[in-house]
All heavy atoms as TSV, in Angstrom:
chain	resi	resn	atom	element	x	y	z
A	1	MET	N	N	180.997	35.513	21.103
A	1	MET	CA	C	180.478	36.253	19.970
A	1	MET	C	C	180.909	37.714	20.084
A	1	MET	O	O	180.838	38.310	21.146
A	1	MET	CB	C	178.959	36.138	19.923
A	1	MET	CG	C	178.367	36.804	18.733
A	1	MET	SD	S	176.586	36.429	18.710
A	1	MET	CE	C	176.108	37.470	17.419
A	2	GLU	N	N	181.335	38.272	18.993
A	2	GLU	CA	C	181.826	39.638	18.945
A	2	GLU	C	C	180.660	40.624	18.930
A	2	GLU	O	O	179.748	40.515	18.134
A	2	GLU	CB	C	182.658	39.809	17.678
A	2	GLU	CG	C	183.729	40.833	17.800
A	2	GLU	CD	C	184.667	40.749	16.606
A	2	GLU	OE1	O	184.241	41.103	15.502
A	2	GLU	OE2	O	185.811	40.319	16.801
A	3	GLU	N	N	180.699	41.587	19.855
A	3	GLU	CA	C	179.649	42.595	19.921
A	3	GLU	C	C	179.776	43.579	18.758
A	3	GLU	O	O	180.867	43.991	18.389
A	3	GLU	CB	C	179.761	43.348	21.245
A	3	GLU	CG	C	178.537	44.143	21.565
A	3	GLU	CD	C	178.570	44.681	22.980
A	3	GLU	OE1	O	179.161	44.038	23.862
A	3	GLU	OE2	O	177.997	45.746	23.183
A	4	ARG	N	N	178.656	43.924	18.168
A	4	ARG	CA	C	178.632	44.850	17.031
A	4	ARG	C	C	177.843	46.095	17.404
A	4	ARG	O	O	176.918	46.037	18.193
A	4	ARG	CB	C	178.008	44.205	15.809
A	4	ARG	CG	C	178.804	43.015	15.345
A	4	ARG	CD	C	178.440	42.582	13.955
A	4	ARG	NE	N	179.400	41.613	13.489
A	4	ARG	CZ	C	180.540	41.916	12.890
A	4	ARG	NH1	N	180.844	43.156	12.650
A	4	ARG	NH2	N	181.369	40.973	12.508
A	5	TYR	N	N	178.223	47.187	16.782
A	5	TYR	CA	C	177.513	48.433	16.991
A	5	TYR	C	C	176.291	48.475	16.085
A	5	TYR	O	O	176.252	47.838	15.039
A	5	TYR	CB	C	178.418	49.626	16.672
A	5	TYR	CG	C	179.618	49.702	17.564
A	5	TYR	CD1	C	180.885	49.435	17.078
A	5	TYR	CD2	C	179.479	50.034	18.905
A	5	TYR	CE1	C	181.989	49.510	17.901
A	5	TYR	CE2	C	180.578	50.101	19.729
A	5	TYR	CZ	C	181.835	49.840	19.226
A	5	TYR	OH	O	182.924	49.910	20.035
A	6	GLN	N	N	175.303	49.252	16.493
A	6	GLN	CA	C	174.092	49.381	15.690
A	6	GLN	C	C	173.472	50.747	15.951
A	6	GLN	O	O	173.377	51.192	17.092
A	6	GLN	CB	C	173.107	48.283	16.071
A	6	GLN	CG	C	171.866	48.273	15.240
A	6	GLN	CD	C	170.973	47.094	15.596
A	6	GLN	OE1	O	171.367	46.190	16.317
A	6	GLN	NE2	N	169.759	47.115	15.109
A	7	VAL	N	N	173.039	51.401	14.895
A	7	VAL	CA	C	172.341	52.676	15.008
A	7	VAL	C	C	170.845	52.380	15.031
A	7	VAL	O	O	170.347	51.643	14.184
A	7	VAL	CB	C	172.684	53.594	13.808
A	7	VAL	CG1	C	171.864	54.871	13.850
A	7	VAL	CG2	C	174.176	53.912	13.795
A	8	ASP	N	N	170.148	52.958	15.984
A	8	ASP	CA	C	168.699	52.788	16.078
A	8	ASP	C	C	168.041	53.695	15.040
A	8	ASP	O	O	167.868	54.893	15.261
A	8	ASP	CB	C	168.213	53.132	17.481
A	8	ASP	CG	C	166.730	52.856	17.685
A	8	ASP	OD1	O	165.995	52.707	16.683
A	8	ASP	OD2	O	166.304	52.786	18.844
A	9	GLY	N	N	167.706	53.129	13.896
A	9	GLY	CA	C	167.162	53.884	12.777
A	9	GLY	C	C	165.824	54.546	13.052
A	9	GLY	O	O	165.414	55.446	12.324
A	10	ASP	N	N	165.126	54.127	14.098
A	10	ASP	CA	C	163.866	54.773	14.464
A	10	ASP	C	C	164.098	56.080	15.229
A	10	ASP	O	O	163.218	56.931	15.273
A	10	ASP	CB	C	163.007	53.843	15.325
A	10	ASP	CG	C	162.510	52.625	14.555
A	10	ASP	OD1	O	162.384	52.721	13.315
A	10	ASP	OD2	O	162.265	51.594	15.191
A	11	LYS	N	N	165.282	56.210	15.834
A	11	LYS	CA	C	165.561	57.376	16.669
A	11	LYS	C	C	166.679	58.262	16.133
A	11	LYS	O	O	166.808	59.413	16.541
A	11	LYS	CB	C	165.934	56.920	18.085
A	11	LYS	CG	C	164.819	56.177	18.778
A	11	LYS	CD	C	165.231	55.741	20.151
A	11	LYS	CE	C	164.083	54.979	20.806
A	11	LYS	NZ	N	164.398	54.608	22.168
A	12	ILE	N	N	167.507	57.716	15.241
A	12	ILE	CA	C	168.683	58.433	14.747
A	12	ILE	C	C	168.663	58.460	13.225
A	12	ILE	O	O	168.487	57.429	12.591
A	12	ILE	CB	C	169.986	57.746	15.215
A	12	ILE	CG1	C	170.030	57.591	16.731
A	12	ILE	CG2	C	171.214	58.474	14.689
A	12	ILE	CD1	C	170.146	58.877	17.505
A	13	VAL	N	N	168.867	59.642	12.660
A	13	VAL	CA	C	169.067	59.756	11.214
A	13	VAL	C	C	170.448	60.363	11.004
A	13	VAL	O	O	170.934	61.133	11.834
A	13	VAL	CB	C	167.974	60.603	10.515
A	13	VAL	CG1	C	166.645	59.901	10.573
A	13	VAL	CG2	C	167.885	61.987	11.093
A	14	HIS	N	N	171.087	59.973	9.894
A	14	HIS	CA	C	172.448	60.454	9.658
A	14	HIS	C	C	172.740	60.493	8.177
A	14	HIS	O	O	172.132	59.764	7.383
A	14	HIS	CB	C	173.465	59.580	10.395
A	14	HIS	CG	C	173.373	58.128	10.011
A	14	HIS	ND1	N	174.182	57.559	9.059
A	14	HIS	CD2	C	172.559	57.149	10.443
A	14	HIS	CE1	C	173.879	56.276	8.939
A	14	HIS	NE2	N	172.884	56.000	9.766
A	15	GLU	N	N	173.685	61.351	7.837
A	15	GLU	CA	C	174.125	61.487	6.447
A	15	GLU	C	C	175.554	62.004	6.460
A	15	GLU	O	O	175.922	62.817	7.313
A	15	GLU	CB	C	173.219	62.478	5.706
A	15	GLU	CG	C	173.488	62.568	4.227
A	15	GLU	CD	C	173.040	61.318	3.479
A	15	GLU	OE1	O	171.975	60.777	3.789
A	15	GLU	OE2	O	173.794	60.889	2.578
A	16	VAL	N	N	176.374	61.516	5.537
A	16	VAL	CA	C	177.740	62.008	5.389
A	16	VAL	C	C	177.815	62.787	4.089
A	16	VAL	O	O	177.500	62.267	3.022
A	16	VAL	CB	C	178.776	60.852	5.396
A	16	VAL	CG1	C	180.176	61.381	5.156
A	16	VAL	CG2	C	178.703	60.079	6.705
A	17	LEU	N	N	178.213	64.050	4.195
A	17	LEU	CA	C	178.362	64.934	3.042
A	17	LEU	C	C	179.645	65.728	3.191
A	17	LEU	O	O	179.892	66.316	4.254
A	17	LEU	CB	C	177.180	65.916	2.949
A	17	LEU	CG	C	175.802	65.303	2.792
A	17	LEU	CD1	C	174.733	66.348	3.025
A	17	LEU	CD2	C	175.651	64.706	1.415
A	18	ASP	N	N	180.444	65.767	2.149
A	18	ASP	CA	C	181.666	66.590	2.145
A	18	ASP	C	C	182.526	66.385	3.394
A	18	ASP	O	O	182.903	67.329	4.063
A	18	ASP	CB	C	181.317	68.069	1.992
A	18	ASP	CG	C	180.659	68.365	0.670
A	18	ASP	OD1	O	181.011	67.693	-0.330
A	18	ASP	OD2	O	179.786	69.247	0.625
A	19	GLN	N	N	182.788	65.134	3.731
A	19	GLN	CA	C	183.667	64.792	4.855
A	19	GLN	C	C	183.129	65.249	6.209
A	19	GLN	O	O	183.877	65.455	7.157
A	19	GLN	CB	C	185.080	65.347	4.637
A	19	GLN	CG	C	185.739	64.843	3.365
A	19	GLN	CD	C	185.833	63.320	3.341
A	19	GLN	OE1	O	186.247	62.704	4.307
A	19	GLN	NE2	N	185.420	62.708	2.258
A	20	GLU	N	N	181.818	65.402	6.324
A	20	GLU	CA	C	181.184	65.736	7.592
A	20	GLU	C	C	179.975	64.828	7.765
A	20	GLU	O	O	179.204	64.636	6.829
A	20	GLU	CB	C	180.743	67.199	7.611
A	20	GLU	CG	C	180.115	67.615	8.921
A	20	GLU	CD	C	179.716	69.083	8.940
A	20	GLU	OE1	O	179.243	69.597	7.904
A	20	GLU	OE2	O	179.871	69.697	9.986
A	21	ALA	N	N	179.850	64.259	8.954
A	21	ALA	CA	C	178.685	63.426	9.258
A	21	ALA	C	C	177.703	64.267	10.062
A	21	ALA	O	O	178.078	64.900	11.052
A	21	ALA	CB	C	179.094	62.195	10.051
A	22	MET	N	N	176.469	64.280	9.611
A	22	MET	CA	C	175.412	64.969	10.330
A	22	MET	C	C	174.517	63.908	10.950
A	22	MET	O	O	174.016	63.027	10.246
A	22	MET	CB	C	174.642	65.877	9.388
A	22	MET	CG	C	175.505	67.066	8.956
A	22	MET	SD	S	175.048	67.773	7.391
A	22	MET	CE	C	175.631	66.533	6.258
A	23	VAL	N	N	174.331	63.983	12.249
A	23	VAL	CA	C	173.573	62.989	12.998
A	23	VAL	C	C	172.500	63.719	13.804
A	23	VAL	O	O	172.804	64.692	14.499
A	23	VAL	CB	C	174.498	62.199	13.957
A	23	VAL	CG1	C	173.720	61.130	14.707
A	23	VAL	CG2	C	175.677	61.597	13.205
A	24	VAL	N	N	171.262	63.255	13.709
A	24	VAL	CA	C	170.163	63.886	14.440
A	24	VAL	C	C	169.457	62.828	15.281
A	24	VAL	O	O	169.069	61.772	14.782
A	24	VAL	CB	C	169.146	64.543	13.480
A	24	VAL	CG1	C	168.007	65.184	14.264
A	24	VAL	CG2	C	169.827	65.568	12.587
A	25	ASN	N	N	169.305	63.135	16.560
A	25	ASN	CA	C	168.541	62.294	17.468
A	25	ASN	C	C	167.095	62.782	17.398
A	25	ASN	O	O	166.785	63.887	17.838
A	25	ASN	CB	C	169.093	62.416	18.892
A	25	ASN	CG	C	168.369	61.536	19.873
A	25	ASN	OD1	O	167.160	61.352	19.791
A	25	ASN	ND2	N	169.104	60.992	20.829
A	26	LEU	N	N	166.216	61.986	16.827
A	26	LEU	CA	C	164.824	62.387	16.633
A	26	LEU	C	C	164.033	62.453	17.933
A	26	LEU	O	O	163.033	63.163	18.010
A	26	LEU	CB	C	164.140	61.437	15.643
A	26	LEU	CG	C	164.760	61.410	14.241
A	26	LEU	CD1	C	164.089	60.336	13.403
A	26	LEU	CD2	C	164.682	62.770	13.578
A	27	ASP	N	N	164.485	61.748	18.964
A	27	ASP	CA	C	163.785	61.787	20.254
A	27	ASP	C	C	163.916	63.142	20.944
A	27	ASP	O	O	162.963	63.643	21.519
A	27	ASP	CB	C	164.311	60.704	21.195
A	27	ASP	CG	C	163.674	59.347	20.943
A	27	ASP	OD1	O	162.725	59.258	20.136
A	27	ASP	OD2	O	164.130	58.373	21.563
A	28	ASN	N	N	165.133	63.703	20.890
A	28	ASN	CA	C	165.351	64.954	21.622
A	28	ASN	C	C	165.703	66.142	20.725
A	28	ASN	O	O	165.879	67.254	21.206
A	28	ASN	CB	C	166.417	64.772	22.708
A	28	ASN	CG	C	167.756	64.365	22.143
A	28	ASN	OD1	O	168.072	64.610	20.988
A	28	ASN	ND2	N	168.564	63.722	22.978
A	29	GLY	N	N	165.841	65.892	19.423
A	29	GLY	CA	C	166.136	66.975	18.493
A	29	GLY	C	C	167.580	67.425	18.466
A	29	GLY	O	O	167.917	68.374	17.769
A	30	HIS	N	N	168.443	66.753	19.196
A	30	HIS	CA	C	169.856	67.135	19.208
A	30	HIS	C	C	170.502	66.804	17.869
A	30	HIS	O	O	170.259	65.748	17.295
A	30	HIS	CB	C	170.605	66.446	20.338
A	30	HIS	CG	C	170.206	66.943	21.688
A	30	HIS	ND1	N	170.560	66.297	22.842
A	30	HIS	CD2	C	169.493	68.032	22.083
A	30	HIS	CE1	C	170.082	66.946	23.881
A	30	HIS	NE2	N	169.429	68.000	23.438
A	31	TYR	N	N	171.340	67.725	17.409
A	31	TYR	CA	C	172.020	67.623	16.123
A	31	TYR	C	C	173.517	67.570	16.385
A	31	TYR	O	O	174.022	68.355	17.194
A	31	TYR	CB	C	171.667	68.856	15.286
A	31	TYR	CG	C	172.496	69.036	14.043
A	31	TYR	CD1	C	172.094	68.471	12.842
A	31	TYR	CD2	C	173.678	69.786	14.061
A	31	TYR	CE1	C	172.844	68.644	11.689
A	31	TYR	CE2	C	174.432	69.967	12.924
A	31	TYR	CZ	C	174.012	69.390	11.739
A	31	TYR	OH	O	174.755	69.556	10.616
A	32	TYR	N	N	174.201	66.670	15.733
A	32	TYR	CA	C	175.641	66.531	15.896
A	32	TYR	C	C	176.311	66.626	14.533
A	32	TYR	O	O	175.854	66.016	13.570
A	32	TYR	CB	C	175.986	65.181	16.535
A	32	TYR	CG	C	175.263	64.948	17.834
A	32	TYR	CD1	C	174.034	64.293	17.853
A	32	TYR	CD2	C	175.792	65.396	19.040
A	32	TYR	CE1	C	173.356	64.090	19.036
A	32	TYR	CE2	C	175.112	65.198	20.235
A	32	TYR	CZ	C	173.899	64.548	20.224
A	32	TYR	OH	O	173.222	64.344	21.395
A	33	ALA	N	N	177.387	67.385	14.451
A	33	ALA	CA	C	178.193	67.482	13.235
A	33	ALA	C	C	179.560	66.890	13.567
A	33	ALA	O	O	180.250	67.375	14.459
A	33	ALA	CB	C	178.326	68.928	12.784
A	34	LEU	N	N	179.926	65.827	12.875
A	34	LEU	CA	C	181.185	65.133	13.132
A	34	LEU	C	C	182.147	65.408	11.990
A	34	LEU	O	O	181.755	65.427	10.825
A	34	LEU	CB	C	180.946	63.632	13.248
A	34	LEU	CG	C	179.852	63.189	14.219
A	34	LEU	CD1	C	179.659	61.688	14.135
A	34	LEU	CD2	C	180.174	63.627	15.634
A	35	GLU	N	N	183.416	65.586	12.336
A	35	GLU	CA	C	184.454	65.818	11.334
A	35	GLU	C	C	185.654	64.929	11.624
A	35	GLU	O	O	185.795	64.374	12.707
A	35	GLU	CB	C	184.895	67.284	11.366
A	35	GLU	CG	C	183.795	68.266	10.998
A	35	GLU	CD	C	184.257	69.700	11.108
A	35	GLU	OE1	O	184.975	70.043	12.073
A	35	GLU	OE2	O	183.902	70.487	10.214
A	36	GLY	N	N	186.549	64.832	10.651
A	36	GLY	CA	C	187.810	64.100	10.827
A	36	GLY	C	C	187.599	62.633	11.121
A	36	GLY	O	O	186.746	61.966	10.521
A	37	THR	N	N	188.363	62.130	12.077
A	37	THR	CA	C	188.275	60.702	12.408
A	37	THR	C	C	186.909	60.315	12.950
A	37	THR	O	O	186.504	59.157	12.825
A	37	THR	CB	C	189.355	60.303	13.434
A	37	THR	OG1	O	189.224	61.125	14.594
A	37	THR	CG2	C	190.746	60.423	12.866
A	38	ALA	N	N	186.191	61.268	13.522
A	38	ALA	CA	C	184.849	60.972	14.040
A	38	ALA	C	C	183.926	60.493	12.926
A	38	ALA	O	O	183.052	59.656	13.162
A	38	ALA	CB	C	184.271	62.202	14.725
A	39	VAL	N	N	184.116	60.996	11.703
A	39	VAL	CA	C	183.307	60.548	10.566
A	39	VAL	C	C	183.595	59.077	10.285
A	39	VAL	O	O	182.666	58.281	10.075
A	39	VAL	CB	C	183.572	61.410	9.309
A	39	VAL	CG1	C	182.825	60.861	8.106
A	39	VAL	CG2	C	183.207	62.861	9.565
A	40	ASP	N	N	184.863	58.704	10.301
A	40	ASP	CA	C	185.227	57.303	10.047
A	40	ASP	C	C	184.676	56.386	11.131
A	40	ASP	O	O	184.186	55.288	10.841
A	40	ASP	CB	C	186.747	57.162	9.961
A	40	ASP	CG	C	187.327	57.936	8.805
A	40	ASP	OD1	O	186.754	57.868	7.702
A	40	ASP	OD2	O	188.347	58.621	9.001
A	41	ILE	N	N	184.735	56.819	12.373
A	41	ILE	CA	C	184.200	56.024	13.474
A	41	ILE	C	C	182.689	55.889	13.330
A	41	ILE	O	O	182.131	54.803	13.471
A	41	ILE	CB	C	184.594	56.640	14.831
A	41	ILE	CG1	C	186.115	56.547	15.018
A	41	ILE	CG2	C	183.852	55.956	15.978
A	41	ILE	CD1	C	186.657	57.393	16.147
A	42	TRP	N	N	182.010	56.991	13.024
A	42	TRP	CA	C	180.558	56.944	12.835
A	42	TRP	C	C	180.180	55.999	11.697
A	42	TRP	O	O	179.235	55.218	11.823
A	42	TRP	CB	C	179.986	58.337	12.578
A	42	TRP	CG	C	178.510	58.239	12.360
A	42	TRP	CD1	C	177.847	58.289	11.177
A	42	TRP	CD2	C	177.527	57.988	13.358
A	42	TRP	NE1	N	176.500	58.094	11.383
A	42	TRP	CE2	C	176.276	57.900	12.712
A	42	TRP	CE3	C	177.573	57.820	14.739
A	42	TRP	CZ2	C	175.095	57.662	13.405
A	42	TRP	CZ3	C	176.390	57.578	15.422
A	42	TRP	CH2	C	175.171	57.502	14.756
A	43	GLN	N	N	180.902	56.059	10.595
A	43	GLN	CA	C	180.586	55.190	9.462
A	43	GLN	C	C	180.763	53.716	9.837
A	43	GLN	O	O	179.977	52.871	9.396
A	43	GLN	CB	C	181.427	55.557	8.244
A	43	GLN	CG	C	180.978	56.865	7.623
A	43	GLN	CD	C	181.797	57.264	6.414
A	43	GLN	OE1	O	183.022	57.251	6.443
A	43	GLN	NE2	N	181.113	57.625	5.342
A	44	ALA	N	N	181.762	53.422	10.657
A	44	ALA	CA	C	181.952	52.041	11.114
A	44	ALA	C	C	180.779	51.610	11.987
A	44	ALA	O	O	180.251	50.500	11.838
A	44	ALA	CB	C	183.272	51.904	11.867
A	45	ILE	N	N	180.337	52.493	12.882
A	45	ILE	CA	C	179.192	52.186	13.739
A	45	ILE	C	C	177.946	51.963	12.880
A	45	ILE	O	O	177.223	50.988	13.061
A	45	ILE	CB	C	178.957	53.326	14.757
A	45	ILE	CG1	C	180.097	53.353	15.782
A	45	ILE	CG2	C	177.599	53.174	15.451
A	45	ILE	CD1	C	180.112	54.594	16.652
A	46	ALA	N	N	177.709	52.870	11.941
A	46	ALA	CA	C	176.521	52.780	11.080
A	46	ALA	C	C	176.537	51.520	10.216
A	46	ALA	O	O	175.477	50.989	9.872
A	46	ALA	CB	C	176.413	54.025	10.206
A	47	ALA	N	N	177.734	51.029	9.892
A	47	ALA	CA	C	177.862	49.815	9.078
A	47	ALA	C	C	177.760	48.547	9.915
A	47	ALA	O	O	177.812	47.440	9.377
A	47	ALA	CB	C	179.191	49.843	8.319
A	48	GLY	N	N	177.645	48.692	11.236
A	48	GLY	CA	C	177.523	47.525	12.095
A	48	GLY	C	C	178.839	46.858	12.437
A	48	GLY	O	O	178.875	45.676	12.764
A	49	ALA	N	N	179.927	47.616	12.373
A	49	ALA	CA	C	181.255	47.062	12.646
A	49	ALA	C	C	181.414	46.714	14.122
A	49	ALA	O	O	180.817	47.347	14.998
A	49	ALA	CB	C	182.329	48.064	12.245
A	50	SER	N	N	182.238	45.723	14.375
A	50	SER	CA	C	182.642	45.419	15.748
A	50	SER	C	C	183.779	46.381	16.114
A	50	SER	O	O	184.344	47.045	15.238
A	50	SER	CB	C	183.134	43.972	15.843
A	50	SER	OG	O	184.327	43.813	15.090
A	51	ALA	N	N	184.122	46.450	17.379
A	51	ALA	CA	C	185.224	47.326	17.804
A	51	ALA	C	C	186.532	46.951	17.098
A	51	ALA	O	O	187.229	47.834	16.588
A	51	ALA	CB	C	185.376	47.302	19.315
A	52	PRO	N	N	186.894	45.654	17.010
A	52	PRO	CA	C	188.124	45.306	16.288
A	52	PRO	C	C	188.076	45.681	14.805
A	52	PRO	O	O	189.078	46.111	14.236
A	52	PRO	CB	C	188.240	43.794	16.464
A	52	PRO	CG	C	187.480	43.493	17.718
A	52	PRO	CD	C	186.351	44.484	17.723
A	53	GLU	N	N	186.913	45.530	14.181
A	53	GLU	CA	C	186.784	45.915	12.770
A	53	GLU	C	C	186.927	47.429	12.590
A	53	GLU	O	O	187.573	47.887	11.648
A	53	GLU	CB	C	185.441	45.445	12.212
A	53	GLU	CG	C	185.348	43.952	12.042
A	53	GLU	CD	C	183.934	43.467	11.754
A	53	GLU	OE1	O	182.952	44.199	12.024
A	53	GLU	OE2	O	183.822	42.333	11.254
A	54	ALA	N	N	186.328	48.188	13.484
A	54	ALA	CA	C	186.447	49.650	13.425
A	54	ALA	C	C	187.899	50.064	13.635
A	54	ALA	O	O	188.414	50.934	12.926
A	54	ALA	CB	C	185.546	50.296	14.466
A	55	THR	N	N	188.560	49.437	14.583
A	55	THR	CA	C	189.969	49.731	14.839
A	55	THR	C	C	190.810	49.421	13.613
A	55	THR	O	O	191.662	50.225	13.214
A	55	THR	CB	C	190.486	48.913	16.048
A	55	THR	OG1	O	189.731	49.285	17.202
A	55	THR	CG2	C	191.956	49.157	16.293
A	56	GLN	N	N	190.580	48.281	12.989
A	56	GLN	CA	C	191.344	47.892	11.804
A	56	GLN	C	C	191.146	48.898	10.675
A	56	GLN	O	O	192.092	49.271	9.989
A	56	GLN	CB	C	190.964	46.484	11.345
A	56	GLN	CG	C	191.825	45.952	10.228
A	56	GLN	CD	C	193.301	45.886	10.583
A	56	GLN	OE1	O	193.675	45.618	11.721
A	56	GLN	NE2	N	194.151	46.156	9.615
A	57	ALA	N	N	189.924	49.339	10.473
A	57	ALA	CA	C	189.648	50.330	9.426
A	57	ALA	C	C	190.407	51.626	9.703
A	57	ALA	O	O	190.966	52.240	8.782
A	57	ALA	CB	C	188.152	50.599	9.341
A	58	LEU	N	N	190.459	52.044	10.954
A	58	LEU	CA	C	191.192	53.263	11.310
A	58	LEU	C	C	192.693	53.080	11.136
A	58	LEU	O	O	193.393	53.990	10.685
A	58	LEU	CB	C	190.873	53.683	12.743
A	58	LEU	CG	C	189.454	54.194	12.979
A	58	LEU	CD1	C	189.185	54.360	14.462
A	58	LEU	CD2	C	189.209	55.491	12.234
A	59	LEU	N	N	193.198	51.896	11.474
A	59	LEU	CA	C	194.632	51.625	11.315
A	59	LEU	C	C	195.043	51.654	9.844
A	59	LEU	O	O	196.161	52.056	9.517
A	59	LEU	CB	C	194.988	50.269	11.930
A	59	LEU	CG	C	195.048	50.229	13.453
A	59	LEU	CD1	C	195.101	48.786	13.941
A	59	LEU	CD2	C	196.246	51.019	13.959
A	60	LEU	N	N	194.147	51.228	8.966
A	60	LEU	CA	C	194.448	51.246	7.537
A	60	LEU	C	C	194.445	52.671	6.978
A	60	LEU	O	O	195.140	52.961	6.014
A	60	LEU	CB	C	193.436	50.394	6.769
A	60	LEU	CG	C	193.525	48.896	7.007
A	60	LEU	CD1	C	192.348	48.186	6.349
A	60	LEU	CD2	C	194.848	48.342	6.502
A	61	ARG	N	N	193.668	53.537	7.583
A	61	ARG	CA	C	193.515	54.899	7.072
A	61	ARG	C	C	194.475	55.899	7.725
A	61	ARG	O	O	194.860	56.881	7.104
A	61	ARG	CB	C	192.078	55.340	7.270
A	61	ARG	CG	C	191.790	56.688	6.680
A	61	ARG	CD	C	190.305	56.977	6.693
A	61	ARG	NE	N	190.095	58.348	6.322
A	61	ARG	CZ	C	189.490	58.745	5.229
A	61	ARG	NH1	N	189.017	57.853	4.395
A	61	ARG	NH2	N	189.328	60.019	4.976
A	62	TYR	N	N	194.823	55.685	8.987
A	62	TYR	CA	C	195.618	56.647	9.748
A	62	TYR	C	C	196.893	56.010	10.282
A	62	TYR	O	O	196.925	54.814	10.543
A	62	TYR	CB	C	194.814	57.200	10.925
A	62	TYR	CG	C	193.578	57.941	10.491
A	62	TYR	CD1	C	192.330	57.325	10.509
A	62	TYR	CD2	C	193.649	59.252	10.038
A	62	TYR	CE1	C	191.186	57.996	10.094
A	62	TYR	CE2	C	192.519	59.935	9.615
A	62	TYR	CZ	C	191.293	59.299	9.643
A	62	TYR	OH	O	190.167	59.962	9.232
A	63	THR	N	N	197.897	56.829	10.457
A	63	THR	CA	C	199.143	56.398	11.060
A	63	THR	C	C	199.057	56.704	12.552
A	63	THR	O	O	198.697	57.810	12.940
A	63	THR	CB	C	200.336	57.175	10.467
A	63	THR	OG1	O	200.351	56.960	9.058
A	63	THR	CG2	C	201.643	56.727	11.070
A	64	GLY	N	N	199.351	55.727	13.361
A	64	GLY	CA	C	199.314	55.946	14.788
A	64	GLY	C	C	199.507	54.655	15.541
A	64	GLY	O	O	199.497	53.565	14.963
A	65	ASP	N	N	199.695	54.792	16.806
A	65	ASP	CA	C	199.872	53.674	17.703
A	65	ASP	C	C	198.547	52.920	17.859
A	65	ASP	O	O	197.506	53.519	18.070
A	65	ASP	CB	C	200.357	54.193	19.069
A	65	ASP	CG	C	200.532	53.100	20.070
A	65	ASP	OD1	O	201.365	52.203	19.818
A	65	ASP	OD2	O	199.832	53.132	21.103
A	66	ARG	N	N	198.596	51.609	17.732
A	66	ARG	CA	C	197.375	50.794	17.804
A	66	ARG	C	C	196.617	51.054	19.103
A	66	ARG	O	O	195.395	51.226	19.083
A	66	ARG	CB	C	197.707	49.321	17.652
A	66	ARG	CG	C	196.459	48.456	17.701
A	66	ARG	CD	C	196.756	46.953	17.581
A	66	ARG	NE	N	195.542	46.256	17.315
A	66	ARG	CZ	C	195.040	46.014	16.112
A	66	ARG	NH1	N	195.688	46.401	15.044
A	66	ARG	NH2	N	193.905	45.374	15.971
A	67	ALA	N	N	197.326	51.100	20.216
A	67	ALA	CA	C	196.669	51.325	21.505
A	67	ALA	C	C	195.967	52.682	21.537
A	67	ALA	O	O	194.869	52.815	22.092
A	67	ALA	CB	C	197.681	51.234	22.652
A	68	GLU	N	N	196.569	53.662	20.940
A	68	GLU	CA	C	195.980	55.004	20.887
A	68	GLU	C	C	194.714	54.992	20.024
A	68	GLU	O	O	193.710	55.618	20.358
A	68	GLU	CB	C	196.996	55.983	20.306
A	68	GLU	CG	C	196.790	57.411	20.732
A	68	GLU	CD	C	197.932	58.270	20.230
A	68	GLU	OE1	O	199.101	57.969	20.526
A	68	GLU	OE2	O	197.636	59.262	19.552
A	69	ILE	N	N	194.755	54.299	18.917
A	69	ILE	CA	C	193.603	54.223	18.020
A	69	ILE	C	C	192.478	53.422	18.648
A	69	ILE	O	O	191.315	53.775	18.524
A	69	ILE	CB	C	194.017	53.659	16.644
A	69	ILE	CG1	C	194.873	54.713	15.911
A	69	ILE	CG2	C	192.809	53.257	15.816
A	69	ILE	CD1	C	195.466	54.266	14.622
A	70	GLU	N	N	192.842	52.357	19.343
A	70	GLU	CA	C	191.802	51.551	20.024
A	70	GLU	C	C	191.083	52.390	21.044
A	70	GLU	O	O	189.911	52.309	21.250
A	70	GLU	CB	C	192.413	50.329	20.681
A	70	GLU	CG	C	192.806	49.271	19.702
A	70	GLU	CD	C	193.515	48.080	20.313
A	70	GLU	OE1	O	194.126	48.230	21.391
A	70	GLU	OE2	O	193.474	47.002	19.724
């Protein structure tokens, strides 16, 4: 069975606005601002993508070596 990513909605809140992902850990109050490819990776995680699915989405959006993207 393929492992999938999951965001713990009780501890993490997130929003994507203007090509930036804002992520807040409610347990410790840490705030993260993600840009560029990190936004695409975060969106894949938030959508419950598996690692191969996330990689495929990045390969469709960006030009690069598969091994590098993985």
